[in-house]
Every structure is written in structure tokens, then in C-alpha cells.
C-alpha positions, 0 to 999 in steps of 0.5 A: 598905818598909811604914810602921807606924802606932802605936796612939796615932796611930790612936786620935788619928785616930779621935778627929779623924774622930769629932769632925768627924762629930759637928760635921757632924751637929750643924751639919746638925741645927741647920740643920734645927732652924733651918729648922723654927723659922723655919717655926714662927715664920712660922706663928705670925706668920700666926696672930697676924695673923689673931687681931689682925684678928679681934679688931679686927673683933669689937670694932669692926664694926657688923654681925654676923659669920657665923662659918661664912661667915668660916671658908669665906672664910679657907679659900678665901683660904688655897688662893688664896694658897698659890701652887698655881694649882690649889688650891681649897677646897670648902664641905661642900655644894660638895664633896658635888656634886663627889663626886657628879659624880666618881662619874658622878651629879648632882642637877640639871636635866641640862645642861652649860653654858659661859660664852658671850661674851654673858655668858649660859650656853650648853648644850653637853651634855644628859644622856639621861633628864634633865628638861632633855631632857624639857623640850625644851632643846637643845644651843646654847640660851642660858640667859638667866634662872634664877628671874627673875635675869638671867645675866651675866658677873659672876654666871654662875658662881653661876648655874651652881650653881643648875642643881644642887640638892636632888632634887625642887626646881624653878627658873624658866628662860628660854632663847633659841633662834634669837633668841627667848626662851622661858619654861618655864611650869612651871619645871624640876625637879632630880633624880638624873641618871646622867652619860654621859661617852662619846658614840659614833657611826659616821662614814663608812667604818666609822670609830668615833667616841667623844667623852669629855667628862670622866673620871669613876669610870664613864667607863672602863666606858662607854668599853669598852662603847661601844667594843665595841659599835662594833667589833661594828657593824663599826668598823675605826678610831677617832677619840677626841675629847678636846676640852674634856675637863678630866680627872678620875679618874686610875684611870679614865684608866689603865683606858682606856689598859689597853683599848688598849695591851699591858702596859707603863708608861704614866705616873709621878707624882713627889711632893714627897718625891721618891717616884715612883709608876709605873703600868702597863697589863696585857695583857688586851686590845689595840685593834689598829686605827688611832686618831686623837685630837682635842685642843684647848686645853681638853684637860687632865690625865688627858685629856692623859695619854691623848693623850700616852701613845698618841702616845708609843707610836705607837698614835695620831696627834693632830689639833687644837691644843696641849693645856692643859699641866696635867700635875699630879696634884691630890688632894682631901682631906676635912676633918672638917666635911665641907668639902674642900681640893684641892691639887697633890701630884705631877707626871705624866710619860709614859715616852717624853717629858718632862712635858707640864706647862706645855707641853701635848701638841703635835698631829701635825696642827695644825688651828685653828677660826675664831672663828665655829667656836669660838663655835658649837663645840657645833653643829659636826658631822662635816660642818662641823667642820674638826678632825673632817674632818682626823681622818677624813682621817688615820684613813682614810690610816692604815687604808689603810696598815694594809690594804696592810701586811696584804695584803703580809704575806698575799702574802709568806706565799702566795709562801713557801707556793708555794715550799715546795710547789715544793721538795717536788715536786722 
């Protein structure tokens, strides 16, 4: 038996639903409003406190306040206090240098340095065509003094910055080699230098070796050029060394993967608002050869993406130690006065694994360096570097397996052809 609902009851029900909907919408809107007001009040409190501090200093400080220095310090403090471990403020001058480096070009003497346990700066790379090269500096040299100021653990970061500067300007330099201090009598001149980031060579048994020191705008072009050259020279397998590579330009990393992989998803970036951006390779060219990737705890960001993606798709084996675990995307945004702020905007994830952020990429074959080997890392080569030696062993094994597979496939094809001919003769 069907039940009838009166028109009055129906209107009453609709009114109740409308009232409930309005109430829920109102509550939600008020919550959003309250959150915004709370955030606004928090920001007002920050500005009010800064204004109060500024007033106290300007009324009582016995010295002179440099407003530019103050503004830079406040901006840097905001980045440090934001909770973003990778946030950084760049002055206009620092941002200009950073932009040049990202473009694959700097103005400087043409060296890459790291802080040495002694407190000095050790040269880990020298750019071809640089004044450092023409002055006779070598990888492994310790920089002792710049412009008569001795380098130590406290000032090494500032002293590193002096290696770059305006084109045509000179700095005084003292370096140490084989426990002997050497002074460059005429100093050394800063000038424009194109930064190579891909360093190739051929190892035993036709193994192509490509060390990628960082990932700039031009790294993918350098990688493809050197890869093709090694292939033309007879390379049949590859070791790609990403140790010490802190990443860099995301698009360049994807283009490197594009030269190795067929068309497929390689990485996604998830943003604060929930938006997910997907990146894929094309099928223009595929590197169908055995590959081993070298990694260490200084392999980060875009370099980790390359290692993880090739590992995910079974395209490469990894040798070395676990990577840094910096699986986040940083964007650098230029401000109106020429300065810039870098902040984390997204988390990376590769298609076949969870994000490597904070956990790193685990190597297939873990090989650690001894403390002495770590200290003298820049001087190690294929004969003395345990990680490279293991990579050679692994890639040789992969090449033998590939050759055996090809031989078996050829044998099966020949047997099939022979059987077909026998059947035809009958």
C-alpha cells in the first residue's frame, strides 16, 4: 500500500533541509573566516613586534643602522624561521650569481671547492679554460689564503664567495700542495667561465663513464653529447656517477631520463593545494645498454630522481651509499628589488615507489668508503675508488648477461629457421 505525502509536509521538509544546509554553510564560512582572522591577527602581531623593536633601536641605538643590511637580515631570518629546512634568502648580488650558475656560467676563477676537515677549502673540480687551470691549480690543492686572509672553519663560506666576482678583477691566492704553501705571485683573475657538469671517460672493456657534478640548464645537452660520443667510440655499457650531485634544474633531469627511457611517467610533484603535476618521457630515443648509477649521501633532489626512476623501471643498478633523501621541489622567486627567496613548493614521487623524501634511495649494492678515502675523495680514480670498482664489476656482469641473452635469442631464431627449412624440404 503506497503512502501519500501532503504538499504542506513536503514544504516543511524542504524548509528544514534548507535551514540545515544554510546553518552548515554558515558554520563552515565562519570557521574559514575565523581561521583567516586568526592568521591575520598573527601576522599583525609579527609586524607590530618588528615595528616596536625598530622603534626602540632607532630611538636608542648609539650607532647608525644600515637599512639595506637590516632588510636583508630580516628577510634571511624569515626564511630561517619559516620551518622550511631548505628555504633561503638571496641578496640581489647572490641571486645573480646563483642564476648564472643555474645557466651553466659563472664569473670567477673556475674552481669547485668543499670545506676540508682542516678548515681550508679543497679544490674538487677545475673548469677547462679557466684562470685556475692556466694558473696551474690542481684538484686536491688546499686553498689557504685569499687576499691575505687565512681561511678557516668559521669564514670558509664567505671565502668561497670571493672566488667569484666581477669579471677582470683579481684576488690574491695561497694554496698548499704536498705540504708546501705556494703563493700565486700575480694573483688570479676572475672571468666568465662556462661550467661543464658532465665529465666523460672510457674505462676498461668499453665501459663509458659519465660523472655528472650538478644539474644546470645545459647539463642535459652536455650529457647527450658526451653519451653519443662514447657510444660512437665503442661503449657498450655505462656507469653514471651522481655522487656529490646536489641536483639543480628539474627540466634538465627529465631530459636526461628522456634520452635513456621510452615514453612513460617518470615523476610527479604534489603541491600544497593538492594539485599533482605529472611528468613523462617521450619515445624519441632509448638507451638499451647496461647501466650502473653511483650514489652517496650527497646525491640529492633531481639527482635522486634520476637514480630512483632508473632503479624503479629496472633500467639501472645502483652502487654506493644511500642518498640524501631530499625529495622536495624548491622554487626560487625573484623579488621586486632583484633579491629572491627560495622555498619548498612540492614533494616528488616516482611512479613505482613511495617518495624518497627523508629516506633516500637505497643502493642495490652498498659500498662505503673508509675515512681516508672520504678525505681524499677528489684524488680517487677507477683503480683506487672501491665504489667505482664495484660499479665496474656489476656493469660487466650485466653486460655478460645481456650478451648471453642475445646469443640465446640468436640461437633460438637459427633453430626456428632450420626447422622451417626442413619442413619445406619434406
